[in-house]
C-alpha positions in Angstrom: 350.7 194.4 91.1 349.2 194.8 87.6 347.7 191.3 87.8 346.0 192.2 91.1 344.7 195.5 89.6 343.3 193.8 86.5 341.6 191.1 88.5 340.1 193.5 91.0 338.8 195.9 88.3 337.2 192.9 86.4 335.2 192.2 89.6 334.2 195.7 90.6 332.9 196.7 87.2 330.2 194.0 87.6 327.2 195.4 89.6 326.4 193.1 92.5 324.3 195.2 94.9 322.1 193.1 97.2 318.6 194.1 98.2 317.2 193.6 101.7 313.6 193.8 100.4 314.0 190.7 98.2 313.2 187.3 99.5 315.3 185.3 97.1 318.9 184.1 97.4 320.8 185.8 96.0 318.6 188.8 96.6 319.4 190.2 93.2 319.7 188.4 89.9 322.8 190.5 88.9 324.9 188.8 91.6 324.8 185.7 89.4 326.9 187.5 86.8 330.0 187.7 89.0 329.2 184.3 90.6 329.5 182.5 87.3 332.6 184.4 86.4 334.3 183.4 89.6 333.4 179.7 89.0 335.0 179.9 85.6 338.1 181.6 87.0 338.6 179.2 89.8 338.5 176.3 87.4 340.9 178.1 85.0 343.6 178.6 87.7 343.5 174.9 88.6 341.2 174.7 91.7 339.4 171.4 92.1 335.9 170.5 93.4 334.6 173.9 92.1 330.8 174.1 92.9 328.0 176.6 92.8 324.7 175.8 94.4 321.2 177.1 93.7 321.7 180.0 96.0 325.0 181.1 94.4 327.3 179.9 97.2 330.6 179.0 95.6 333.2 176.5 97.0 336.4 175.1 95.7 339.4 173.2 96.9 343.2 173.5 96.7 344.4 170.0 97.4 347.2 169.4 99.9 350.8 169.0 98.5 352.3 167.4 101.7 352.3 163.7 102.7 351.3 164.2 106.3 347.9 165.0 107.8 347.2 168.7 107.9 343.9 170.4 109.0 341.7 171.7 106.2 341.4 175.5 106.5 339.3 178.0 104.6 339.1 181.5 103.3 335.8 183.3 102.7 334.6 186.5 101.1 331.3 187.9 99.7 330.7 189.2 96.2 327.7 191.4 96.8 328.0 195.1 97.5 326.1 197.4 99.8 322.7 198.7 98.8 323.5 202.0 100.6 325.1 203.5 97.5 325.2 202.8 93.7 327.3 200.0 92.5 326.3 200.5 88.8 328.9 201.6 86.2 331.8 201.7 88.6 334.6 203.7 87.0 337.7 203.3 89.1 340.6 205.7 89.1 344.2 204.5 89.6 346.4 207.0 91.6 350.1 205.9 91.3 352.7 207.1 93.8 350.1 208.9 95.9 351.6 212.3 97.2 349.5 212.8 100.3 347.4 215.6 98.8 343.6 215.8 98.2 342.4 213.5 95.3 339.8 215.0 92.9 337.3 212.2 92.4 334.9 214.2 90.3 335.9 217.7 89.2 332.4 218.4 87.7 330.6 217.6 90.9 333.4 218.9 93.2 333.8 215.6 95.0 337.2 215.5 96.8 338.8 212.6 98.7 340.6 214.8 101.3 343.6 213.6 103.3 342.8 216.2 106.0 339.4 214.7 106.5 340.2 211.0 105.7 343.6 211.1 107.4 344.1 207.3 106.9 345.2 208.3 103.4 348.5 209.6 104.8 349.5 206.0 105.7 349.7 205.3 101.9 352.0 208.0 100.6 354.0 206.6 97.7 351.6 203.7 97.1 349.1 203.0 94.3 345.5 203.7 95.2 342.3 202.7 93.5 339.4 205.1 94.1 336.0 205.8 92.7 335.0 208.5 90.3 332.8 210.0 92.9 329.5 208.7 91.6 329.5 205.1 92.9 331.0 203.0 95.6 334.1 201.0 94.7 333.3 197.5 95.8 336.5 196.8 97.7 334.1 195.5 100.3 334.5 192.7 99.5 335.8 192.2 96.0 339.2 193.1 97.4 338.9 190.0 99.6 337.9 187.8 96.6 340.8 189.2 94.5 343.2 188.3 97.3 341.9 184.8 97.8 341.9 183.9 94.1 345.3 185.4 93.6 346.8 183.5 96.6 345.3 180.2 95.4 346.8 180.9 91.9 350.2 181.7 93.5 350.2 178.5 95.5 349.2 176.4 92.4 352.0 178.0 90.4 354.6 177.6 93.2 354.3 174.0 94.4 357.5 174.2 96.4 355.4 176.1 99.0 354.0 173.4 101.1 350.4 173.6 102.3 347.6 171.4 103.5 344.1 171.2 102.0 342.5 174.7 101.5 338.9 175.5 100.9 337.6 178.8 99.5 334.1 180.1 99.7 332.3 183.1 98.1 328.9 184.1 99.2 326.0 186.4 98.2 324.0 188.9 100.3 326.5 189.5 103.2 325.7 193.3 103.0 322.1 192.6 104.0 323.0 190.2 106.8 322.3 186.9 105.0 325.8 185.9 103.8 326.0 182.9 106.1 322.4 182.0 106.2 322.6 179.2 103.6 326.3 178.5 103.9 326.8 174.7 104.1 329.4 174.4 106.8 329.5 170.6 106.6 330.0 170.7 102.8 332.7 173.3 103.2 334.6 170.8 105.4 337.2 173.1 107.0 338.3 173.0 110.7 338.4 176.7 110.7 338.4 179.6 108.3 339.1 183.3 107.9 337.0 185.9 106.2 339.0 188.4 104.2 336.7 191.3 104.9 338.5 193.7 107.2 339.6 197.2 106.4 343.1 198.6 106.8 346.3 196.6 106.6 347.1 194.6 109.7 343.5 194.2 111.0 342.9 190.9 112.7 339.5 190.6 114.4 337.9 187.9 116.5 335.4 190.0 118.6 332.2 191.6 117.3 329.0 192.9 118.7 326.2 190.9 120.1 323.3 192.3 118.0 319.5 192.6 118.1 316.9 194.5 116.2 313.8 196.1 117.6 310.7 197.4 115.9 308.2 199.4 118.0 304.7 200.0 116.6 302.3 202.4 118.3 298.6 202.6 117.6 297.1 206.1 118.4 293.7 207.7 118.1 293.2 210.8 116.1 290.6 213.3 117.4 289.9 216.9 116.4 292.5 218.8 118.5 289.8 221.2 119.7 287.9 218.4 121.4 290.8 216.0 122.1 291.1 216.2 125.8 291.0 212.7 127.3 290.4 211.2 123.9 293.4 211.7 121.6 296.3 209.3 121.7 299.2 210.8 119.8 301.4 207.9 118.6 304.3 210.3 117.6 304.5 211.7 121.1 304.5 208.3 122.7 307.3 207.3 120.4 309.3 210.3 121.5 308.7 209.4 125.1 310.0 205.9 124.5 313.2 207.2 122.8 313.7 209.8 125.6 313.9 207.0 128.1 316.9 205.5 126.4 320.4 206.5 127.7 321.1 209.6 125.6 324.9 209.2 125.4 324.8 205.5 124.4 324.5 206.1 120.7 327.0 205.3 117.8 328.2 208.9 117.5 329.3 209.0 121.2 330.7 205.5 121.7 333.8 203.6 120.6 335.9 200.5 121.3 333.8 197.9 123.2 331.1 200.4 124.3 327.6 199.4 123.2 324.8 201.5 122.0 321.2 201.9 120.9 320.8 203.2 117.3 317.5 204.5 115.9 317.6 204.2 112.2 314.0 204.6 111.2 311.2 206.8 112.7 308.1 207.6 110.8 304.3 207.9 111.3 301.4 210.2 112.2 299.0 210.6 115.0 297.3 207.2 114.6 300.4 205.2 113.7 304.1 205.5 114.4 306.9 203.1 113.9 310.4 203.2 115.4 313.2 200.8 114.3 316.5 200.5 116.1 319.4 198.2 116.6 321.0 197.2 119.9 324.7 196.4 120.1 327.1 195.4 122.8 330.3 193.3 123.0 329.5 192.1 126.6 326.7 189.6 126.6 325.4 190.6 130.1 325.3 194.3 129.0 323.6 193.2 125.8 320.9 191.4 127.6 320.3 194.3 130.0 319.9 196.6 126.9 317.2 194.3 125.6 315.5 194.2 129.0 315.5 198.0 129.1 313.7 198.2 125.8 311.1 195.7 127.1 310.7 197.6 130.4 310.2 201.0 128.6 307.5 199.5 126.3 305.8 197.8 129.3 305.8 201.2 131.2 304.1 203.1 128.4 301.7 200.2 127.5 300.5 200.4 131.1 300.1 204.2 130.8 298.4 204.1 127.3 296.2 201.1 127.5 298.5 198.6 125.6 298.7 200.4 122.3 302.4 199.5 121.7 303.8 196.4 120.1 307.4 195.4 120.4 309.3 193.0 118.0 312.7 192.2 119.4 314.9 189.7 117.6 318.5 188.6 118.1 320.6 189.0 115.0 324.1 187.6 115.8 326.5 187.1 118.7 330.1 187.8 119.6 332.3 185.2 117.9 334.9 185.6 120.7 333.0 182.9 122.6 333.7 180.4 119.8 337.2 181.5 118.7 338.8 181.8 122.1 338.8 178.0 122.7 340.7 177.6 119.4 342.9 180.6 119.9 345.8 179.0 117.9 344.0 180.1 114.7 344.5 183.7 115.8 348.1 183.1 116.7 348.7 181.6 113.3 347.3 184.6 111.5 349.2 186.9 113.8 352.5 185.1 113.1 351.8 185.1 109.3 351.5 188.9 109.4 354.6 189.4 111.5 356.6 187.1 109.3 355.9 189.4 106.3 356.5 192.6 108.2 353.0 193.6 109.1 352.1 194.8 112.6 348.9 193.1 113.6 346.1 195.4 114.7 343.9 193.2 117.0 340.7 195.0 117.9 337.0 194.4 118.3 334.7 194.9 115.3 332.1 197.6 115.9 329.7 195.7 113.7 329.0 192.2 112.5 330.7 189.8 110.1 329.8 186.6 108.4 332.5 185.0 110.6 330.2 185.5 113.6 327.4 183.5 112.2 329.8 180.9 110.8 331.5 180.5 114.2 328.2 179.7 115.8 327.4 177.3 113.0 330.5 175.3 113.9 333.2 177.0 111.7 335.4 179.3 113.8 336.1 182.2 111.5 338.0 185.4 112.5 338.4 188.3 110.1 341.5 189.5 108.3 342.1 192.8 106.6 341.3 193.2 102.8 342.8 196.7 102.6 339.9 198.9 101.7 338.7 202.1 103.4 335.5 204.2 103.6 333.2 201.3 102.6 329.7 201.8 101.2 330.2 205.2 99.6 331.8 207.4 97.0 334.9 208.0 99.1 335.9 204.3 99.1 339.4 203.4 98.1 342.0 200.6 98.4 345.8 200.7 98.3 347.1 198.0 95.9 350.0 197.3 98.2 347.6 196.3 101.0 346.0 193.8 98.7 349.4 192.4 97.8 350.2 192.0 101.5 346.8 190.3 102.1 347.7 187.8 99.4 351.0 187.1 101.2 349.2 186.7 104.5 346.9 184.0 103.0 349.9 182.2 101.5 351.8 182.3 104.8 348.9 181.1 106.8 348.6 178.0 104.5 352.3 177.4 104.9 352.4 177.8 108.7 349.4 175.5 109.0 351.2 172.8 107.1 354.4 173.2 109.2 352.6 173.3 112.5 
């Protein structure tokens, strides 16, 4: 346990926030600090073919120790953290033998991690938790995943009696801004399938995610003195409001769950002459997803007809449901499921209400479902991870390698 704690803390105390406004890869120079550390560590534990490219994508190999042919499999995590909350000067707290009560993260600022509000905490009574100090995120997303992969590889190297085929590991920048897989060289990676270690609570196993698109609506109005505006003023703000009012009012994130899709407005700003609305469109079902995109287009067309074509729509697909690519090779899910069951974990198989690098990688030719890394409350000051969940994730990785060799 202490080995995992020490490794994890050594990662999270390095600031690796990504930046969506940057055009470089990685998007921030500081991501290189952890990237170079990981390269050194992979070499130190005995991995082979350790490489890092000009965009900070890291790959390494654990060679097979069996004399028969075994598929090459992979494990992937990202080392950037979310730009949504500070990742600088992370000061983790270790709570041993958690008692189920509220945890004071920061007494001075009265920041409390409450078990009555975050009731998932109650699953971990008696365990060791790592939390923030209330001023930063923790970085378990996804430095917990990196910790687990490196630790599992180290364990397999130190225990050669455990038989396994060739294993590839990959660590990527910029996942939190949607670019983690953009420059991932699937051919170079050379695995038949892989798993991202990037889920949340213990037991999660995910191979379905949203189909996703982004829309930006720009409206050009005309500002005229309100006393003389009849028939002349075109109020961009009011047109934007009309467009949003035509969307299904209950199909929003705060009123949907499971496989239900939604429209989510995340930016709305402007004035009479200019207004901009940005939203995302999500649905697990491809037909419903396409209908949502058609609805946006129809609404814009309607108001363009009414207001003399003053509205511009940019509509772009972002990623697709990896279920379409994973289902034909469903044995990779069965292997992960059996690995969990073999070590006493009940698999929680559910759709992701979001995206994952695994989605893009699956469509790039590398089927890549997602496995829990153990953390909770990502992207904010209430983030925490039970160390025992990280230990179990290590065991799952080891067992998947073992099962793949046997099968």
